[in-house]
Backbone as a chain_set.jsonl record, in Angstrom:
{"seq": "MEITVTEFCFNNPAGGTAISDGTFGNEAYPHPTATVTPIKGWFDYECGWRFIGESADPLLTTYLEAHGHPEDRRVFFSEFDLADRRDLGPLIDFASIQAQ", "coords": {"N": [[4.58, 21.189, -39.479], [3.428, 17.917, -39.508], [1.957, 15.263, -37.717], [1.334, 11.828, -37.191], [-0.983, 10.101, -35.258], [-2.064, 7.409, -33.101], [-3.912, 7.346, -31.085], [-5.804, 9.743, -29.181], [-6.769, 12.491, -27.076], [-9.552, 14.662, -26.522], [-11.738, 17.528, -26.201], [-14.977, 16.991, -25.024], [-18.455, 17.686, -25.998], [-19.446, 19.011, -23.702], [-17.204, 20.045, -22.581], [-15.584, 18.404, -21.113], [-13.211, 15.645, -20.755], [-12.598, 13.534, -23.518], [-11.854, 10.439, -25.096], [-10.226, 9.053, -27.907], [-10.627, 6.326, -28.302], [-13.106, 5.777, -27.334], [-13.455, 5.333, -24.632], [-14.582, 6.971, -22.572], [-17.328, 6.987, -22.982], [-17.93, 8.328, -25.319], [-18.388, 8.266, -28.905], [-16.196, 6.093, -30.599], [-13.235, 7.008, -32.428], [-13.312, 6.28, -35.809], [-11.151, 5.472, -37.403], [-7.824, 4.132, -37.971], [-5.64, 5.85, -37.571], [-4.82, 9.352, -37.048], [-4.084, 12.57, -38.339], [-2.263, 15.248, -37.074], [-1.408, 18.672, -36.331], [1.106, 19.828, -34.37], [0.926, 22.255, -31.721], [1.896, 22.931, -29.285], [4.179, 21.712, -26.834], [5.527, 19.759, -24.104], [7.579, 18.442, -21.427], [6.489, 16.053, -19.216], [7.124, 14.908, -16.105], [5.893, 12.66, -15.067], [4.498, 11.473, -17.145], [5.964, 11.553, -19.493], [6.686, 12.963, -22.746], [4.313, 15.325, -23.759], [1.716, 16.665, -25.818], [-0.088, 19.28, -27.506], [-2.317, 19.686, -30.135], [-3.702, 20.481, -33.395], [-6.257, 19.53, -35.701], [-5.109, 18.107, -38.722], [-6.259, 16.756, -40.646], [-8.863, 15.834, -42.708], [-10.748, 13.831, -42.029], [-10.469, 13.618, -39.265], [-11.163, 16.226, -38.527], [-13.883, 16.264, -39.266], [-14.838, 14.314, -37.486], [-14.295, 15.568, -34.989], [-15.948, 17.806, -35.224], [-18.422, 16.569, -35.112], [-18.402, 15.209, -32.641], [-16.976, 16.576, -30.723], [-16.143, 19.457, -28.638], [-17.895, 22.473, -29.384], [-16.361, 24.79, -29.841], [-13.704, 24.529, -28.876], [-11.395, 22.769, -30.351], [-9.066, 21.408, -29.931], [-6.514, 18.845, -29.899], [-5.134, 16.357, -27.862], [-2.176, 14.64, -27.119], [0.297, 12.09, -26.424], [3.786, 11.091, -26.269], [3.548, 8.374, -26.462], [1.454, 7.886, -28.1], [2.18, 8.196, -30.698], [2.197, 7.275, -34.099], [4.469, 6.698, -35.486], [7.417, 6.273, -34.015], [9.729, 7.606, -34.672], [9.028, 10.2, -35.062], [9.211, 11.456, -32.652], [11.681, 12.731, -31.986], [11.844, 15.121, -33.719], [9.528, 16.342, -32.662], [10.249, 16.838, -29.984], [12.322, 18.65, -30.44], [10.792, 20.726, -31.568], [9.133, 21.393, -29.358], [11.087, 22.238, -27.555], [12.274, 24.473, -28.812], [10.055, 26.107, -29.0], [9.579, 26.667, -26.343], [11.477, 28.488, -25.624]], "CA": [[4.873, 19.818, -39.158], [2.257, 17.075, -39.282], [2.277, 14.044, -36.981], [0.261, 10.837, -37.192], [-1.174, 9.487, -33.939], [-2.977, 6.267, -33.065], [-4.941, 7.701, -30.105], [-5.733, 11.137, -28.755], [-7.855, 12.999, -26.241], [-10.128, 15.913, -27.006], [-12.806, 18.021, -25.332], [-16.319, 16.587, -25.454], [-19.329, 18.854, -26.143], [-19.622, 19.716, -22.429], [-15.916, 20.575, -22.151], [-14.826, 17.383, -20.391], [-12.272, 14.842, -21.526], [-13.045, 12.395, -24.322], [-10.715, 9.693, -25.633], [-10.555, 8.582, -29.252], [-11.037, 4.916, -28.327], [-14.468, 5.687, -26.823], [-13.425, 4.921, -23.232], [-15.428, 7.785, -21.697], [-18.709, 7.015, -23.434], [-18.1, 8.973, -26.612], [-18.2, 7.361, -30.041], [-14.778, 5.915, -30.917], [-12.762, 7.485, -33.728], [-13.43, 5.069, -36.617], [-10.001, 5.254, -38.275], [-6.684, 3.682, -37.162], [-4.729, 6.956, -37.271], [-5.264, 10.716, -37.338], [-2.958, 13.473, -38.557], [-2.407, 16.484, -36.313], [-0.331, 19.658, -36.354], [1.365, 20.226, -32.983], [1.022, 23.689, -31.444], [2.59, 23.101, -28.013], [4.673, 20.47, -26.259], [6.289, 19.888, -22.863], [7.924, 17.181, -20.785], [5.798, 15.793, -17.96], [7.971, 13.904, -15.461], [5.109, 11.455, -14.791], [3.9, 10.9, -18.362], [6.803, 11.729, -20.68], [6.377, 14.106, -23.596], [2.89, 15.539, -24.046], [1.556, 17.662, -26.869], [-1.396, 19.774, -27.914], [-2.3, 19.919, -31.57], [-4.945, 20.76, -34.108], [-6.473, 18.589, -36.791], [-4.54, 18.336, -40.046], [-6.839, 15.599, -41.325], [-10.297, 16.078, -42.894], [-11.539, 12.836, -41.299], [-10.432, 14.013, -37.86], [-11.954, 17.453, -38.404], [-15.291, 15.863, -39.306], [-15.12, 13.623, -36.223], [-14.329, 16.557, -33.908], [-17.153, 18.623, -35.402], [-19.591, 15.775, -34.721], [-18.336, 14.638, -31.293], [-16.18, 17.388, -29.817], [-16.627, 20.756, -28.175], [-18.184, 23.304, -30.553], [-15.367, 25.841, -30.056], [-12.344, 24.079, -28.554], [-11.162, 21.559, -31.142], [-7.692, 20.935, -29.75], [-6.271, 17.413, -29.74], [-4.071, 16.147, -26.886], [-1.558, 13.332, -27.322], [1.597, 11.928, -25.775], [4.78, 10.383, -27.074], [3.137, 6.976, -26.593], [0.381, 7.826, -29.094], [2.727, 8.417, -32.032], [2.156, 6.126, -35.004], [5.863, 6.455, -35.86], [8.26, 6.78, -32.916], [10.769, 8.497, -35.212], [8.525, 11.576, -34.992], [9.428, 12.036, -31.325], [12.827, 13.65, -32.014], [11.419, 16.431, -34.212], [8.556, 16.937, -31.736], [11.003, 17.369, -28.843], [12.973, 19.867, -30.937], [9.734, 21.728, -31.69], [8.736, 21.822, -28.014], [12.216, 22.939, -26.934], [12.402, 25.782, -29.459], [8.856, 26.863, -28.669], [9.646, 27.055, -24.93], [12.508, 29.519, -25.413]], "C": [[3.549, 19.09, -38.93], [2.708, 15.753, -38.685], [1.069, 13.112, -37.053], [0.212, 10.158, -35.831], [-2.179, 8.34, -34.039], [-4.11, 6.471, -32.066], [-4.756, 9.156, -29.718], [-6.887, 11.414, -27.803], [-8.347, 14.295, -26.869], [-11.219, 16.331, -26.032], [-14.161, 17.6, -25.888], [-17.223, 17.823, -25.529], [-19.529, 19.663, -24.859], [-18.32, 20.314, -21.904], [-15.076, 19.6, -21.357], [-13.922, 16.597, -21.324], [-12.975, 13.719, -22.271], [-11.797, 11.738, -24.906], [-11.136, 9.053, -26.945], [-10.974, 7.123, -29.307], [-12.438, 4.706, -27.749], [-14.576, 5.332, -25.356], [-14.402, 5.688, -22.347], [-16.845, 7.95, -22.226], [-18.952, 7.757, -24.734], [-17.936, 7.924, -27.722], [-16.716, 7.295, -30.389], [-14.452, 6.489, -32.298], [-12.663, 6.272, -34.647], [-12.244, 4.75, -37.525], [-8.783, 4.896, -37.422], [-5.703, 4.791, -36.782], [-5.4, 8.286, -37.601], [-4.015, 11.58, -37.486], [-3.241, 14.796, -37.86], [-1.202, 17.393, -36.543], [-0.089, 20.093, -34.917], [1.451, 21.743, -32.845], [1.754, 23.96, -30.132], [3.049, 21.736, -27.52], [5.47, 20.74, -25.001], [6.598, 18.503, -22.324], [7.232, 17.11, -19.436], [6.556, 14.66, -17.281], [7.211, 12.627, -15.118], [4.662, 10.736, -16.059], [4.776, 10.994, -19.601], [6.379, 12.958, -21.468], [4.895, 14.136, -23.926], [2.765, 16.703, -25.015], [0.092, 18.054, -27.037], [-1.292, 20.059, -29.402], [-3.674, 20.278, -32.096], [-5.059, 19.769, -35.256], [-5.784, 19.051, -38.071], [-5.109, 17.284, -40.997], [-8.34, 15.843, -41.487], [-11.183, 15.082, -42.138], [-11.592, 13.17, -39.811], [-11.268, 15.27, -37.634], [-13.447, 17.135, -38.378], [-15.706, 15.188, -38.006], [-15.242, 14.621, -35.071], [-15.555, 17.46, -34.012], [-18.394, 17.883, -34.91], [-19.595, 15.388, -33.246], [-17.594, 15.495, -30.27], [-16.867, 18.674, -29.402], [-16.851, 21.664, -29.386], [-17.134, 24.381, -30.845], [-13.936, 25.356, -29.863], [-12.081, 22.737, -29.234], [-9.719, 21.071, -31.034], [-7.66, 19.424, -29.551], [-5.063, 17.269, -28.821], [-3.504, 14.747, -27.095], [-0.205, 13.297, -26.634], [2.551, 11.206, -26.715], [4.374, 8.935, -27.329], [2.021, 6.79, -27.619], [0.884, 7.993, -30.522], [2.656, 7.145, -32.864], [3.572, 5.733, -35.419], [6.755, 7.091, -34.796], [9.378, 7.695, -33.407], [10.32, 9.953, -35.219], [8.831, 12.244, -33.658], [10.583, 13.03, -31.319], [12.45, 15.03, -32.534], [10.391, 17.119, -33.307], [9.247, 17.531, -30.508], [11.718, 18.649, -29.251], [11.962, 21.007, -31.034], [9.36, 22.284, -30.321], [9.839, 22.633, -27.349], [12.387, 24.336, -27.512], [11.24, 26.682, -29.049], [8.919, 27.392, -27.235], [10.648, 28.172, -24.667], [11.935, 30.912, -25.473]], "O": [[2.662, 19.596, -38.242], [3.721, 15.189, -39.099], [-0.075, 13.559, -36.984], [1.232, 9.699, -35.316], [-3.025, 8.306, -34.933], [-5.159, 5.838, -32.185], [-3.682, 9.729, -29.906], [-7.856, 10.657, -27.741], [-7.639, 14.935, -27.647], [-11.582, 15.567, -25.137], [-14.461, 17.819, -27.062], [-16.788, 18.912, -25.155], [-19.756, 20.872, -24.921], [-18.326, 21.015, -20.892], [-13.959, 19.933, -20.963], [-13.874, 16.852, -22.527], [-13.841, 13.039, -21.72], [-10.802, 12.411, -25.176], [-12.26, 8.57, -27.081], [-11.619, 6.712, -30.271], [-12.908, 3.57, -27.68], [-15.672, 5.054, -24.87], [-14.997, 5.096, -21.446], [-17.495, 8.956, -21.943], [-20.088, 7.807, -25.206], [-17.409, 6.835, -27.49], [-16.051, 8.328, -30.467], [-15.277, 6.459, -33.211], [-11.983, 5.308, -34.295], [-12.334, 3.835, -38.344], [-8.708, 5.31, -36.265], [-5.007, 4.678, -35.772], [-6.395, 8.345, -38.324], [-3.005, 11.338, -36.825], [-4.306, 15.388, -38.027], [-0.119, 16.933, -36.903], [-0.981, 20.671, -34.296], [1.974, 22.431, -33.722], [2.186, 25.086, -29.886], [2.388, 20.726, -27.76], [6.029, 21.825, -24.839], [5.968, 17.517, -22.706], [7.377, 18.01, -18.61], [6.625, 13.557, -17.824], [7.842, 11.594, -14.896], [4.468, 9.52, -16.047], [4.361, 10.549, -20.671], [5.783, 13.884, -20.918], [4.301, 13.131, -24.315], [3.598, 17.609, -25.032], [-0.824, 17.282, -26.754], [-0.295, 20.608, -29.87], [-4.655, 20.365, -31.358], [-4.054, 19.234, -35.723], [-5.862, 20.219, -38.453], [-4.507, 16.969, -42.023], [-9.03, 16.042, -40.487], [-12.255, 15.452, -41.658], [-12.634, 13.023, -39.173], [-12.001, 15.359, -36.65], [-14.187, 17.679, -37.558], [-16.788, 15.45, -37.481], [-16.173, 14.538, -34.27], [-16.136, 17.835, -32.994], [-19.309, 18.495, -34.357], [-20.663, 15.25, -32.649], [-17.585, 15.173, -29.082], [-18.013, 18.939, -29.765], [-16.061, 21.623, -30.329], [-17.028, 24.838, -31.983], [-13.047, 25.743, -30.622], [-12.501, 21.692, -28.738], [-9.213, 20.402, -31.935], [-8.63, 18.813, -29.102], [-4.074, 17.984, -28.983], [-4.256, 13.782, -27.232], [0.367, 14.335, -26.304], [2.173, 10.771, -27.803], [4.812, 8.335, -28.31], [1.681, 5.659, -27.967], [0.092, 7.937, -31.463], [3.012, 6.066, -32.391], [3.84, 4.559, -35.675], [6.831, 8.315, -34.698], [9.917, 8.48, -32.627], [11.149, 10.851, -35.368], [8.724, 13.464, -33.54], [10.468, 14.085, -30.695], [12.709, 16.025, -31.856], [10.385, 18.345, -33.199], [8.871, 18.608, -30.045], [11.723, 19.625, -28.501], [12.252, 22.13, -30.624], [9.278, 23.499, -30.14], [9.558, 23.61, -26.655], [12.622, 25.286, -26.766], [11.424, 27.87, -28.783], [8.37, 28.454, -26.945], [10.655, 28.745, -23.577], [12.668, 31.888, -25.315]]}, "num_chains": 1, "name": "protein.A"}
């Protein structure tokens, strides 16, 4: 499954949090969307559905190689970062099956 997101978090080179819009001093992701493959999901009662994924997009992979942690290239996103809200249903199904 591949999902398109409009924003995401990732680990910066030091292992801290970086945000794709450049909020924490990192260079902003220069494209309007990124494609990711989810690997884990859960419901957070404070933030809604949250997910961890990996890059499924060569542009995102290049960005993470240049600006992210050298080993941990995971991407973190929530239901509010989805480019297409219709993707939420399949993501919830994925997270529910994975949790069993």
